[in-house]
N, C-alpha and C positions, 0 to 999 in steps of 0.2 A: 713476185708480189711486193708492192710498195710498202715501206715502213714509215709511219708518221713519226716525225721527230718532235712534233707539238701536238697537244690534244686538240680535237676539233673545235671546242669553244674558243680556245686561244686563237686558232687560225681564223675563225669567223670574226673575232674582234679585230684582228689585224687587217683583214680585208675591209671591214667596215671603216676602220680608221684611215686606211689608204684611200678608200672611196670618198670619204669626207674631204681628204686633202686634195684629191683631184677635182672635186666639185668646187672647193674653195679657190683653187688656182684658176679654174675656168671662169669663175665669177670675177676674179680680179682683172681678167682681161676684158670684161664687159662694162666696167664702170670707171669713172674718173671723179676724184674729189678735189675741189679747189677752194681755197680760202679767199675771201674778198671783203672789201669795205664798200658800203653803199649808204644812201641817205643824203644828208646835207653836210656841208663842210664843218659847220659848228656842232653837229650832233651825229657823227658817223656811227653807223651800226656795223657789227661784225657778223658775217655769215659764212656758211659752208655750202657750196653748190655741188650737188652730186648729179652726174649726168651719165647716160649711156655712151659708150665709145661709138663714134660714128656721127653722122650729120642729120639723123632723123629722130623724132620723138613722138610718142603718142599723147603727150600732154605734160603739164607741169603741176607740181603739188607744193604748196607752202606748208612747212611744218613749224607750228608755233609752240614753243616749249612752255612748261610751267615756270614759275618764279620761285626764288628763295631756295630752300633746301631741296624742294621737289625738282628743281631744274637739274641738279647734280644727279639725282637718282633716276631721272627720266632720260638723261642724255643717251645712254647706250640703246635704249628702246627706240628712240626716234632716229638714231643713226642706223640701226638695224633696218627699220622701215625704209629709210632713204636708200640704202644699198639694195634692198629687194626691189624697190620701185625702179631703180636704174637697170637692174637685170631685166625687168619687165618692159623697159623701153621708155621710162618716164624721167624727166628732169625734176629735181626737188631742191628746195632751198630751206635749210635750217638757219635760224639766226637768233641772236640774243636781243631781247627787248632793251630799249634805252634804259640805262642805269643798272643793267644786270649783265652778268657774264663778262665777255670781252668788249661789249659795246661801250661807248662813252657815257659819261654822266653817272649819277647816283640816284638812289631811291628817294633822296631828300630834295632833289632838284624841283624847282617850281615848274609847273607845266608837264609833270611826269605823265599824267593821264592823257594829255593831248599828244605827247611824243609817242606813246604806245600805239594810239590809234593811227597816227600818221605813219608810224613805222610799218604797220601792216600794209597800208596803201603803197608805200615806197617799195616794199618787198614784192608785192604783186606787180607793180610797175616794172621792177627789174626782170621778173620772169617774162613779162610780155615783151620787154625790149629784146629778148632773144628771138622774137618772131613766133612765139607760142600763143595761140589764141584760146585754147582750152586749159583753164587754170582752176585747180581745186585747192582745198585747204584742210589740214588736220590740226586741231588744237587740243592739247592735253591740259586739264585742270584750268588754271587761270589763262593759259594760252588760248583755250576755247572761248572764254569770256571776252578776251581782248579782240579776237577775230570777229566774234559776233557783234560786238559794239562797233568795230570799224566798218563792218558790212552794212550796219544801219546808218552810218555816217557818210560813207563813200559808196559809189556805185562800183563795187569790186567785180561784178560779173562772174561770180564763182559758179563753176559747173557742179561741183560737189563739195560738201562741208561735213567732215566727221568730227563730232565732239566726243573726245576721249576722256571719260570720267570728268565731265565739265563741272567747274564751280558755277553755281547758279547765279552768283553775283560776287563782287568784290567784298561786300559786307559779310556774306556767308563764309567766304574764305578767311577773313580776319577773325570771325567768330570761331571757326575751327582751330585756327592757330592759338587763339586765346585759351580754348579748352585744352588743347594739347600741352600748351605751356604751363597751365595750372597743375599739371601732373608732375612737373619738374620741381627741383628743390628750391628754386628761387627765381625771381624775375630778372629780366635784363633791363638795365637803365641806359638809355641813349645819351649822347653828349648834350642833348637839349634838356635833359632832366626828366623826361616822361618815362615812367616804368611801363614796359610792355612784356607780358609773359608770353613767350613763344619758344620755338625750337631753333637754335643756332643763329638765325637772322633777326637782328633787332629791327623793329619797325616803328618809326615815330608816329605820333598821333596825326601829324599832317599827311604822312604817306598813307596811313590807313584811311583817311578821309578821301584822298584821291582815288583809292581803289573802289570807293563807293560809286564811282561813275560807271563802272562796268557791270552790265546786267544782261542776263539771258532769259529773264522772266517777262519783262515788259514787251508787249506786242510792238512790231515795227510796221512801217507803212508799206513796205514791199517784201518780196521774198529775198532771203539771205542767199540762197543758192537753189539751183534746180533740183538737187537731191540733197537730203540731209540724213546723217546717221548719228544716233545717240548711243554711245557705249556706256552703259550704266553699271555700277557695282551691284553685285547680287547680295551684298551684305549691308547695304545702306538704302534707305528709302529716299526717293526724290519727293520734293514738295508737290502739293496738289497744283500750285500755280505753274511750276515748271512743266509738269505733265500736261496740264491743259494747254500751255503755250506750244508744246512740241508734239502733241499727239494728233496726227493728221495722215491723210493718205500718202503724202509725198515724203513722210519721215519714217525711217526704219529704226527699230530699237533692237539692241542686243545687250546681253549682260556678260559680265566678266567676273571671275573670282581671283584675278591675278593682280589687282591694283594694290591690295594690302601688302603682299610679299614684295612688290616693287617699291612702293613709296613709304611704307611704314617700318622699314627695317633699316639698320645701319648699312652704309654703302658696301662694305665687304661681303655682306650676306644678302643683299638685295637680289631678287630673282627676276630674270628677264621674262616678260610676259609673251612667250612665243605664240600661244594660241590666239591672243588678242591681236598681235601684230599680223598674224596670218589672216584673220577675219577682216581687219581693216584693209589690208592689201587686196584681198579678193573683192571687197566692196568697191574700192577705188578703181580697180582695173576692169570691173564688170561692164562698164559702159564706155570703153575706150573708143576714141575716134581713130581715123586712118592716120598712119604716120605722116608727119610733116617735117620739113627741114627746120633746123634751128641753128643759130650762130652764136657761139659764146665769144664775146669780145674781150680783149685784154683789159684787165683792170689793175689799178694801182695796188701793189702789195703792201702799202703802208698808209697810215692816216695820222693826222694830228688829233690826238684824243684829249689833250688838256692844254688850255691856254691860261697863262697867268701874267699879271702885270708886274709881279715882283719875283718871278721865277722863270726858269726855262720852259718854253713850250715843249710838250712831250710827244714824240713820234713813236708809233708802234709798228712793227713789221713782223710778218710771219716767216719763220725759218724751218727748214728740215735739218735735224741735228743727228750726228753720229751715223754709224754704219746701218742702223736699223731705221733711219729716216724718221726719227721721232718728231712729233709736232711741237713747235715752240713759238713763243711770242717774245720779242725783244722790245723792251721799253727803254728809250734813250732820249737825252735832250737833243733838241734841234741845234746842231753845231757839234763841237767836240765834247766828248764825255771826259770825266776826270775820276781818278781813283780806281779801285778794283771793280771787276765785274761781280755783281750780286747774283748768285744762282740759288733759286728757290726749289727745295726738294720736298716733294709731296710725301704724305703718309701713304702706305700701301692702299691702292684702289682709289685714292683721291685723284681728281683731275687738276689741270693746270690753273684753274680759277682759284682753287684753294678753299678751305672751309670758311664759310661766311664771306666769300669773295676776298679773302685776306691777301692773296698774292697779287691780285689785280690792283687793289688799293695801295699796297705797299710799293709795288713796282712803279706806279705812276707818281706817287709822292716823292720817292727817292730819285726818280729820273728828273723830276722838276728841280731837284737840287744839284743835278749834274752827273749822277751815277747811271751806268748802264746796268739794267736788270733783265733777267730772263726767267720766265716761268714755262714749264714744259710738261708733257705727258710722258711718263715712262712707256717703254715699248709695249704695244698691244693694249694700251689703256687710253681712255679719253678719245682724242682725235688722232692719235698715232695709228699707223697702219694696222688694220685689223679687219677681219671679215666674219660674218655670221657662219657658224659651223666650225670655226677654227678652234682647236683644242685649247682650253684655258691654260695659261701659264700659272705655275704654282704661286700662290699669294706671297709667301715668304721665300722668294727665290734669291739665293745669294748672288746670282749673276746680275741682279738689278743694279748693283753698285757699278758695274761696267757701263750701264746706261748713263750714269751720272758722269763718269770719267769721259765718256764719249761726248757728252754735251759740253763739258768744260773745255776739252781739247778742240772741239769744233768752233767754239767762240774765240779762243785765243790759242792757236796751235803753237806759237813760239814761246809764250810765257803763261802756261796754264796755272801756274802758282799765283798769278796776279788776280786772284778771285777770293770771294768770301762766300761760304756756303751757309744757307739757313735751312735747317731741316725740322720738320714737324712730325711728332709722334714716331712711328717706325722709320720715317724718313730721316729722323734725327740721327739714328744709329748709322744709317747709310752715309749721311753727311760727315759724321765723325771719321768713318773709315776712309772715305775718299779724300777728305782734308789731310789725313795722315799720309796717304799715298802720294798726293800731289804737292804736299807741303804748301798749302794755300795760306794766304795772309791772315785768314781768320775763319772761324766757324761758330755759328750760333745754333743751339739746339733748343727746341720748344717741346715740352712734355715728352722727353725721350723715354724709350724703354729702359727699364732698370734691370741689372743682373746680366745673365749670360747673353741675353738678346734673343731675338726671334729669327735672325738669319743665320743658318748654320755655316 
Protein backbone atom coordinates (compact mmCIF):
# COMPACT_ATOMS: atom_id res chain seq x y z
CA UNK A 1 0.00 0.00 0.00
CA UNK A 2 1.42 3.39 -1.03
CA UNK A 3 2.03 6.05 1.60
CA UNK A 4 1.47 9.72 0.70
CA UNK A 5 4.28 11.99 1.85
CA UNK A 6 2.20 15.08 0.99
CA UNK A 7 -1.46 15.68 1.62
CA UNK A 8 -3.66 15.45 -1.52
CA UNK A 9 -4.49 19.21 -1.74
CA UNK A 10 -0.79 20.06 -1.80
CA UNK A 11 -0.21 17.49 -4.50
CA UNK A 12 -3.08 18.94 -6.53
CA UNK A 13 -1.62 22.44 -6.19
CA UNK A 14 1.82 21.19 -7.27
CA UNK A 15 0.39 19.46 -10.33
CA UNK A 16 -1.56 22.58 -11.24
CA UNK A 17 1.54 24.76 -10.87
CA UNK A 18 3.55 22.33 -13.02
CA UNK A 19 0.77 22.28 -15.61
CA UNK A 20 0.74 26.09 -15.75
CA UNK A 21 4.52 26.06 -16.24
CA UNK A 22 4.28 23.54 -19.09
CA UNK A 23 1.54 25.62 -20.73
CA UNK A 24 3.62 28.79 -20.32
CA UNK A 25 6.71 27.21 -21.89
CA UNK A 26 4.62 25.85 -24.77
CA UNK A 27 3.25 29.34 -25.44
CA UNK A 28 6.76 30.78 -25.38
CA UNK A 29 7.60 28.55 -28.33
CA UNK A 30 4.60 29.89 -30.28
CA UNK A 31 5.25 33.63 -30.18
CA UNK A 32 7.90 36.20 -31.02
CA UNK A 33 8.13 39.79 -29.70
CA UNK A 34 10.13 42.44 -31.54
CA UNK A 35 10.82 46.10 -30.82
CA UNK A 36 10.76 48.50 -33.75
CA UNK A 37 10.60 52.13 -34.82
CA UNK A 38 8.28 53.29 -37.57
CA UNK A 39 6.58 56.44 -38.79
CA UNK A 40 8.60 59.34 -40.18
CA UNK A 41 12.24 60.28 -39.61
CA UNK A 42 11.29 63.48 -37.77
CA UNK A 43 8.54 61.84 -35.67
CA UNK A 44 9.54 58.21 -35.05
CA UNK A 45 7.07 56.05 -33.15
CA UNK A 46 8.04 53.10 -30.95
CA UNK A 47 6.18 49.82 -31.14
CA UNK A 48 6.24 46.15 -30.17
CA UNK A 49 5.33 43.61 -32.83
CA UNK A 50 4.06 40.27 -31.51
CA UNK A 51 3.86 37.47 -34.06
CA UNK A 52 3.22 33.74 -34.15
CA UNK A 53 6.28 31.65 -34.86
CA UNK A 54 6.10 30.55 -38.47
CA UNK A 55 5.27 32.14 -41.79
CA UNK A 56 1.46 32.27 -41.71
CA UNK A 57 -1.12 34.35 -39.86
CA UNK A 58 -4.90 34.63 -39.65
CA UNK A 59 -4.80 38.42 -39.60
CA UNK A 60 -3.35 41.44 -37.83
CA UNK A 61 -4.57 43.55 -34.91
CA UNK A 62 -3.50 47.07 -33.97
CA UNK A 63 -3.58 47.65 -30.19
CA UNK A 64 -3.98 51.35 -29.41
CA UNK A 65 -3.18 52.16 -25.76
CA UNK A 66 -4.59 54.78 -23.43
CA UNK A 67 -2.58 57.91 -22.65
CA UNK A 68 -1.19 59.34 -19.43
CA UNK A 69 -1.41 57.36 -16.22
CA UNK A 70 -3.79 54.88 -17.83
CA UNK A 71 -1.14 53.86 -20.36
CA UNK A 72 1.05 52.46 -17.58
CA UNK A 73 -1.86 50.68 -15.93
CA UNK A 74 -3.11 49.23 -19.22
CA UNK A 75 0.27 48.00 -20.55
CA UNK A 76 0.09 44.49 -19.04
CA UNK A 77 -3.49 43.96 -20.22
CA UNK A 78 -2.70 44.89 -23.82
CA UNK A 79 0.49 42.84 -23.81
CA UNK A 80 -1.45 39.86 -22.47
CA UNK A 81 -3.99 40.23 -25.29
CA UNK A 82 -1.16 40.49 -27.84
CA UNK A 83 0.43 37.27 -26.58
CA UNK A 84 -2.86 35.36 -26.64
CA UNK A 85 -3.57 36.60 -30.16
CA UNK A 86 -0.15 35.34 -31.29
CA UNK A 87 -0.97 31.94 -29.78
CA UNK A 88 -4.18 32.05 -31.86
CA UNK A 89 -2.17 32.81 -35.00
CA UNK A 90 -2.50 36.62 -35.23
CA UNK A 91 0.10 39.36 -35.65
CA UNK A 92 -0.37 42.40 -33.43
CA UNK A 93 1.28 45.78 -33.04
CA UNK A 94 1.28 47.75 -29.79
CA UNK A 95 2.74 51.22 -30.02
CA UNK A 96 3.06 54.51 -28.17
CA UNK A 97 1.25 57.52 -29.58
CA UNK A 98 3.43 60.48 -30.54
CA UNK A 99 4.50 62.41 -27.44
CA UNK A 100 3.79 59.45 -25.12
CA UNK A 101 5.73 56.44 -23.86
CA UNK A 102 8.91 55.75 -25.85
CA UNK A 103 7.81 57.50 -29.02
CA UNK A 104 9.34 60.85 -29.93
CA UNK A 105 7.83 64.22 -29.09
CA UNK A 106 5.90 65.56 -26.14
CA UNK A 107 2.28 66.30 -25.26
CA UNK A 108 2.98 70.03 -25.72
CA UNK A 109 4.16 69.75 -29.32
CA UNK A 110 2.20 71.61 -31.99
CA UNK A 111 0.25 69.30 -34.23
CA UNK A 112 -0.12 66.63 -31.57
CA UNK A 113 -3.67 65.77 -32.64
CA UNK A 114 -2.64 65.39 -36.29
CA UNK A 115 0.36 63.25 -35.30
CA UNK A 116 -1.90 60.88 -33.34
CA UNK A 117 -4.27 60.41 -36.28
CA UNK A 118 -1.40 59.93 -38.72
CA UNK A 119 0.24 57.49 -36.30
CA UNK A 120 -2.75 55.14 -36.56
CA UNK A 121 -2.56 55.25 -40.36
CA UNK A 122 1.20 54.57 -40.22
CA UNK A 123 0.71 51.65 -37.82
CA UNK A 124 -1.97 50.09 -40.05
CA UNK A 125 0.32 50.63 -43.02
CA UNK A 126 3.14 48.81 -41.22
CA UNK A 127 0.90 45.78 -40.61
CA UNK A 128 -0.22 45.74 -44.24
CA UNK A 129 3.40 45.98 -45.38
CA UNK A 130 3.87 42.50 -43.91
CA UNK A 131 1.51 41.18 -46.58
CA UNK A 132 -1.52 40.99 -44.26
CA UNK A 133 -4.83 42.10 -45.77
CA UNK A 134 -7.21 41.48 -42.85
CA UNK A 135 -6.45 44.11 -40.21
CA UNK A 136 -8.47 44.90 -37.07
CA UNK A 137 -7.97 47.29 -34.15
CA UNK A 138 -8.51 47.43 -30.40
CA UNK A 139 -8.44 50.76 -28.59
CA UNK A 140 -8.56 51.25 -24.83
CA UNK A 141 -9.93 54.53 -23.44
CA UNK A 142 -8.42 57.44 -25.43
CA UNK A 143 -6.78 54.84 -27.65
CA UNK A 144 -10.26 54.00 -28.94
CA UNK A 145 -11.09 57.65 -29.61
CA UNK A 146 -7.80 58.08 -31.50
CA UNK A 147 -8.45 55.04 -33.73
CA UNK A 148 -12.07 56.09 -34.30
CA UNK A 149 -11.03 59.60 -35.34
CA UNK A 150 -8.29 58.22 -37.60
CA UNK A 151 -10.77 55.82 -39.24
CA UNK A 152 -13.03 58.74 -40.09
CA UNK A 153 -10.05 60.62 -41.58
CA UNK A 154 -8.27 57.84 -43.47
CA UNK A 155 -9.61 54.78 -45.25
CA UNK A 156 -8.14 52.26 -42.82
CA UNK A 157 -10.19 49.34 -44.15
CA UNK A 158 -10.61 47.76 -40.71
CA UNK A 159 -12.20 44.35 -40.51
CA UNK A 160 -13.10 44.65 -36.80
CA UNK A 161 -12.81 47.42 -34.22
CA UNK A 162 -13.14 46.81 -30.46
CA UNK A 163 -13.61 49.89 -28.27
CA UNK A 164 -12.46 48.93 -24.77
CA UNK A 165 -13.99 51.28 -22.18
CA UNK A 166 -13.80 54.07 -24.77
CA UNK A 167 -13.57 57.77 -23.99
CA UNK A 168 -16.51 59.29 -25.84
CA UNK A 169 -14.36 62.31 -26.68
CA UNK A 170 -11.16 64.05 -25.71
CA UNK A 171 -13.28 66.67 -23.97
CA UNK A 172 -14.95 64.07 -21.74
CA UNK A 173 -11.54 62.55 -20.97
CA UNK A 174 -10.14 65.90 -19.79
CA UNK A 175 -13.30 66.48 -17.76
CA UNK A 176 -12.80 63.11 -16.03
CA UNK A 177 -9.19 63.98 -15.23
CA UNK A 178 -10.22 67.34 -13.83
CA UNK A 179 -12.81 65.69 -11.59
CA UNK A 180 -10.31 63.10 -10.33
CA UNK A 181 -7.66 65.74 -9.83
CA UNK A 182 -10.05 67.84 -7.75
CA UNK A 183 -10.05 65.02 -5.21
CA UNK A 184 -6.31 65.48 -4.71
CA UNK A 185 -4.69 67.89 -2.24
CA UNK A 186 -3.51 70.43 -4.78
CA UNK A 187 -3.30 71.25 -8.45
CA UNK A 188 -0.32 70.71 -10.73
CA UNK A 189 1.18 73.79 -12.38
CA UNK A 190 2.86 73.36 -15.75
CA UNK A 191 5.95 75.26 -16.83
CA UNK A 192 3.71 77.56 -18.88
CA UNK A 193 1.86 78.64 -15.76
CA UNK A 194 -1.56 77.10 -16.34
CA UNK A 195 -2.81 75.12 -13.32
CA UNK A 196 -4.43 71.80 -14.19
CA UNK A 197 -5.86 69.49 -11.54
CA UNK A 198 -5.27 65.89 -12.49
CA UNK A 199 -3.47 62.71 -11.49
CA UNK A 200 0.28 62.39 -12.10
CA UNK A 201 0.45 63.75 -15.67
CA UNK A 202 0.27 67.54 -16.03
CA UNK A 203 -1.74 68.60 -19.07
CA UNK A 204 -1.42 72.12 -20.42
CA UNK A 205 -4.44 74.04 -21.66
CA UNK A 206 -3.10 73.83 -25.23
CA UNK A 207 -2.79 70.04 -25.00
CA UNK A 208 -6.29 69.81 -23.56
CA UNK A 209 -7.64 71.79 -26.52
CA UNK A 210 -5.92 69.44 -28.96
CA UNK A 211 -7.62 66.47 -27.30
CA UNK A 212 -10.97 68.06 -28.17
CA UNK A 213 -10.37 67.01 -31.79
CA UNK A 214 -11.07 63.37 -30.88
CA UNK A 215 -14.66 62.27 -30.85
CA UNK A 216 -16.61 59.00 -30.99
CA UNK A 217 -20.04 60.62 -30.80
CA UNK A 218 -20.31 62.55 -34.05
CA UNK A 219 -21.54 60.50 -37.04
CA UNK A 220 -19.10 59.68 -39.84
CA UNK A 221 -19.66 59.47 -43.58
CA UNK A 222 -18.76 55.78 -43.81
CA UNK A 223 -18.38 52.67 -41.73
CA UNK A 224 -15.39 52.63 -39.40
CA UNK A 225 -15.15 48.83 -39.57
CA UNK A 226 -17.14 45.84 -40.80
CA UNK A 227 -17.68 44.71 -37.20
CA UNK A 228 -17.65 46.83 -34.04
CA UNK A 229 -17.56 45.84 -30.37
CA UNK A 230 -18.22 48.24 -27.49
CA UNK A 231 -16.90 47.10 -24.10
CA UNK A 232 -18.68 49.35 -21.61
CA UNK A 233 -18.22 49.58 -17.85
CA UNK A 234 -21.12 48.20 -15.86
CA UNK A 235 -20.65 50.86 -13.17
CA UNK A 236 -20.86 53.89 -15.48
CA UNK A 237 -23.55 55.11 -17.81
CA UNK A 238 -22.77 56.05 -21.40
CA UNK A 239 -24.27 59.21 -22.82
CA UNK A 240 -27.42 59.08 -24.89
CA UNK A 241 -25.49 60.53 -27.85
CA UNK A 242 -22.86 57.80 -27.72
CA UNK A 243 -25.47 55.07 -27.41
CA UNK A 244 -27.46 56.49 -30.32
CA UNK A 245 -24.29 56.63 -32.42
CA UNK A 246 -23.25 53.03 -31.74
CA UNK A 247 -26.46 51.07 -31.28
CA UNK A 248 -27.07 49.23 -34.54
CA UNK A 249 -27.29 45.72 -35.93
CA UNK A 250 -23.59 45.54 -36.79
CA UNK A 251 -22.38 46.73 -33.36
CA UNK A 252 -22.15 44.38 -30.39
CA UNK A 253 -22.15 45.53 -26.77
CA UNK A 254 -20.75 43.80 -23.70
CA UNK A 255 -20.11 45.06 -20.19
CA UNK A 256 -17.19 44.63 -17.81
CA UNK A 257 -16.70 45.12 -14.08
CA UNK A 258 -12.90 44.93 -14.35
CA UNK A 259 -11.94 48.43 -15.51
CA UNK A 260 -12.07 50.02 -12.07
CA UNK A 261 -9.65 47.50 -10.52
CA UNK A 262 -7.41 47.91 -13.59
CA UNK A 263 -7.26 51.69 -14.03
CA UNK A 264 -8.34 53.23 -10.74
CA UNK A 265 -5.81 51.52 -8.48
CA UNK A 266 -2.14 52.17 -7.84
CA UNK A 267 0.10 50.15 -10.14
CA UNK A 268 1.27 47.55 -7.56
CA UNK A 269 -2.34 46.52 -6.82
CA UNK A 270 -3.88 47.00 -10.29
CA UNK A 271 -5.78 43.84 -11.29
CA UNK A 272 -5.43 42.22 -14.71
CA UNK A 273 -8.87 42.09 -16.44
CA UNK A 274 -8.67 38.43 -17.42
CA UNK A 275 -12.37 37.96 -18.27
CA UNK A 276 -12.48 41.08 -20.45
CA UNK A 277 -9.33 40.01 -22.28
CA UNK A 278 -10.86 36.59 -22.92
CA UNK A 279 -14.07 38.12 -24.31
CA UNK A 280 -12.24 40.51 -26.65
CA UNK A 281 -9.95 37.70 -27.78
CA UNK A 282 -12.93 35.45 -28.55
CA UNK A 283 -14.71 38.23 -30.44
CA UNK A 284 -11.67 39.11 -32.55
CA UNK A 285 -10.95 35.51 -33.50
CA UNK A 286 -14.58 34.52 -34.16
CA UNK A 287 -14.45 35.68 -37.79
CA UNK A 288 -10.91 34.70 -38.70
CA UNK A 289 -9.91 34.23 -42.31
CA UNK A 290 -7.79 31.42 -43.73
CA UNK A 291 -4.10 31.57 -42.77
CA UNK A 292 -1.98 33.56 -45.20
CA UNK A 293 1.76 34.06 -45.40
CA UNK A 294 3.40 37.14 -43.94
CA UNK A 295 6.96 38.39 -43.99
CA UNK A 296 8.48 40.40 -41.16
CA UNK A 297 11.22 42.54 -42.66
CA UNK A 298 14.33 43.62 -40.73
CA UNK A 299 13.94 47.08 -39.23
CA UNK A 300 16.40 49.48 -37.67
CA UNK A 301 16.85 48.84 -33.93
CA UNK A 302 17.45 52.53 -33.29
CA UNK A 303 16.08 55.96 -34.16
CA UNK A 304 16.97 59.62 -33.77
CA UNK A 305 14.35 60.80 -31.29
CA UNK A 306 15.59 64.31 -30.59
CA UNK A 307 17.22 66.93 -32.80
CA UNK A 308 18.71 70.13 -31.41
CA UNK A 309 20.55 73.06 -32.93
CA UNK A 310 22.50 73.73 -29.71
CA UNK A 311 22.86 70.16 -28.41
CA UNK A 312 23.70 66.63 -29.51
CA UNK A 313 21.09 64.74 -31.54
CA UNK A 314 19.84 61.82 -29.44
CA UNK A 315 19.72 58.25 -30.70
CA UNK A 316 17.81 55.53 -28.87
CA UNK A 317 18.25 51.78 -29.29
CA UNK A 318 16.69 48.75 -27.67
CA UNK A 319 18.89 46.30 -25.78
CA UNK A 320 18.43 43.04 -23.91
CA UNK A 321 20.27 43.24 -20.61
CA UNK A 322 21.57 40.68 -18.13
CA UNK A 323 21.06 36.94 -17.87
CA UNK A 324 17.27 37.33 -17.72
CA UNK A 325 17.27 39.33 -20.99
CA UNK A 326 15.59 42.39 -19.50
CA UNK A 327 14.14 45.00 -21.84
CA UNK A 328 16.07 48.25 -21.93
CA UNK A 329 16.38 51.42 -24.02
CA UNK A 330 19.68 53.28 -24.23
CA UNK A 331 19.60 57.01 -24.96
CA UNK A 332 22.91 58.42 -26.17
CA UNK A 333 24.29 61.30 -28.19
CA UNK A 334 25.07 60.74 -31.84
CA UNK A 335 28.85 60.40 -31.66
CA UNK A 336 30.91 59.68 -28.56
CA UNK A 337 29.29 59.94 -25.14
CA UNK A 338 31.10 61.45 -22.20
CA UNK A 339 30.97 60.96 -18.45
CA UNK A 340 29.44 58.05 -16.54
CA UNK A 341 26.51 55.91 -17.67
CA UNK A 342 23.25 56.99 -16.02
CA UNK A 343 21.14 54.02 -14.88
CA UNK A 344 17.51 54.73 -13.95
CA UNK A 345 16.06 52.34 -11.37
CA UNK A 346 12.28 52.00 -11.16
CA UNK A 347 10.15 51.68 -8.11
CA UNK A 348 8.64 48.23 -7.69
CA UNK A 349 6.11 47.45 -10.47
CA UNK A 350 6.95 50.65 -12.37
CA UNK A 351 7.91 50.28 -16.01
CA UNK A 352 10.84 51.77 -17.88
CA UNK A 353 8.91 54.88 -18.95
CA UNK A 354 8.85 56.06 -15.34
CA UNK A 355 6.21 57.97 -13.40
CA UNK A 356 4.78 60.79 -15.52
CA UNK A 357 7.25 59.73 -18.27
CA UNK A 358 10.10 60.92 -16.03
CA UNK A 359 12.79 58.49 -17.22
CA UNK A 360 12.10 59.14 -20.91
CA UNK A 361 12.33 62.89 -20.59
CA UNK A 362 15.40 62.88 -18.32
CA UNK A 363 17.24 60.33 -20.47
CA UNK A 364 16.72 62.37 -23.65
CA UNK A 365 17.60 65.67 -21.99
CA UNK A 366 20.84 64.32 -20.51
CA UNK A 367 21.76 62.43 -23.68
CA UNK A 368 21.48 65.72 -25.58
CA UNK A 369 24.20 67.00 -23.24
CA UNK A 370 26.49 64.07 -24.04
CA UNK A 371 25.64 61.43 -21.43
CA UNK A 372 24.61 57.82 -22.06
CA UNK A 373 21.45 56.85 -20.15
CA UNK A 374 19.50 53.62 -19.82
CA UNK A 375 15.97 52.93 -18.66
CA UNK A 376 14.85 49.34 -18.28
CA UNK A 377 12.22 46.96 -16.95
CA UNK A 378 13.09 44.70 -14.06
CA UNK A 379 12.73 41.02 -14.93
CA UNK A 380 9.15 39.82 -15.45
CA UNK A 381 7.82 43.40 -15.52
CA UNK A 382 6.96 45.85 -18.31
CA UNK A 383 8.36 44.60 -21.62
CA UNK A 384 10.86 42.16 -20.09
CA UNK A 385 10.24 38.46 -20.80
CA UNK A 386 6.98 37.36 -19.22
CA UNK A 387 3.98 35.27 -20.22
CA UNK A 388 0.33 35.08 -19.08
CA UNK A 389 -0.10 32.37 -16.47
CA UNK A 390 3.46 32.76 -15.21
CA UNK A 391 3.58 32.79 -11.37
CA UNK A 392 4.05 36.33 -10.10
CA UNK A 393 7.43 37.20 -8.67
CA UNK A 394 7.16 38.57 -5.12
CA UNK A 395 6.79 42.35 -5.23
CA UNK A 396 9.56 43.01 -2.71
CA UNK A 397 12.07 40.41 -3.86
CA UNK A 398 15.60 40.91 -2.59
CA UNK A 399 17.00 39.29 -5.74
CA UNK A 400 15.82 42.32 -7.78
CA UNK A 401 19.07 44.06 -6.90
CA UNK A 402 20.83 41.42 -9.00
CA UNK A 403 18.72 42.60 -11.96
CA UNK A 404 20.30 46.03 -11.57
CA UNK A 405 23.81 44.64 -11.16
CA UNK A 406 23.25 42.66 -14.36
CA UNK A 407 22.15 45.78 -16.25
CA UNK A 408 25.17 47.82 -15.14
CA UNK A 409 27.62 45.04 -15.99
CA UNK A 410 25.97 44.44 -19.38
CA UNK A 411 26.42 48.11 -20.29
CA UNK A 412 30.02 48.35 -19.11
CA UNK A 413 31.54 44.92 -18.36
CA UNK A 414 35.06 46.27 -17.77
CA UNK A 415 34.29 49.29 -15.57
CA UNK A 416 30.81 48.91 -14.04
CA UNK A 417 31.81 51.46 -11.41
CA UNK A 418 31.75 54.17 -14.10
CA UNK A 419 28.04 54.71 -13.60
CA UNK A 420 25.59 56.80 -11.61
CA UNK A 421 22.38 55.20 -10.35
CA UNK A 422 19.14 57.15 -9.95
CA UNK A 423 16.50 55.31 -7.93
CA UNK A 424 12.89 56.21 -7.31
CA UNK A 425 10.84 55.15 -4.24
CA UNK A 426 11.57 51.47 -3.46
CA UNK A 427 14.02 51.53 -6.38
CA UNK A 428 16.01 54.09 -4.41
CA UNK A 429 16.91 51.49 -1.79
CA UNK A 430 17.94 49.06 -4.50
CA UNK A 431 20.06 51.77 -6.13
CA UNK A 432 21.84 52.48 -2.82
CA UNK A 433 22.65 48.81 -2.29
CA UNK A 434 23.93 48.29 -5.84
CA UNK A 435 25.94 51.51 -5.76
CA UNK A 436 27.63 50.26 -2.60
CA UNK A 437 28.34 46.86 -4.14
CA UNK A 438 29.74 48.19 -7.42
CA UNK A 439 31.33 51.33 -5.93
CA UNK A 440 29.71 53.52 -8.56
CA UNK A 441 30.67 57.14 -9.12
CA UNK A 442 27.42 58.34 -7.63
CA UNK A 443 23.86 57.57 -6.62
CA UNK A 444 20.76 59.77 -6.45
CA UNK A 445 17.72 58.61 -4.48
CA UNK A 446 14.26 60.09 -4.96
CA UNK A 447 11.59 59.56 -2.28
CA UNK A 448 13.45 56.60 -0.75
CA UNK A 449 11.98 54.15 1.72
CA UNK A 450 12.97 55.13 5.26
CA UNK A 451 13.94 52.71 8.01
CA UNK A 452 14.78 49.04 7.75
CA UNK A 453 13.51 48.96 4.19
CA UNK A 454 11.09 46.77 2.30
CA UNK A 455 13.59 44.33 0.79
CA UNK A 456 14.59 41.62 3.26
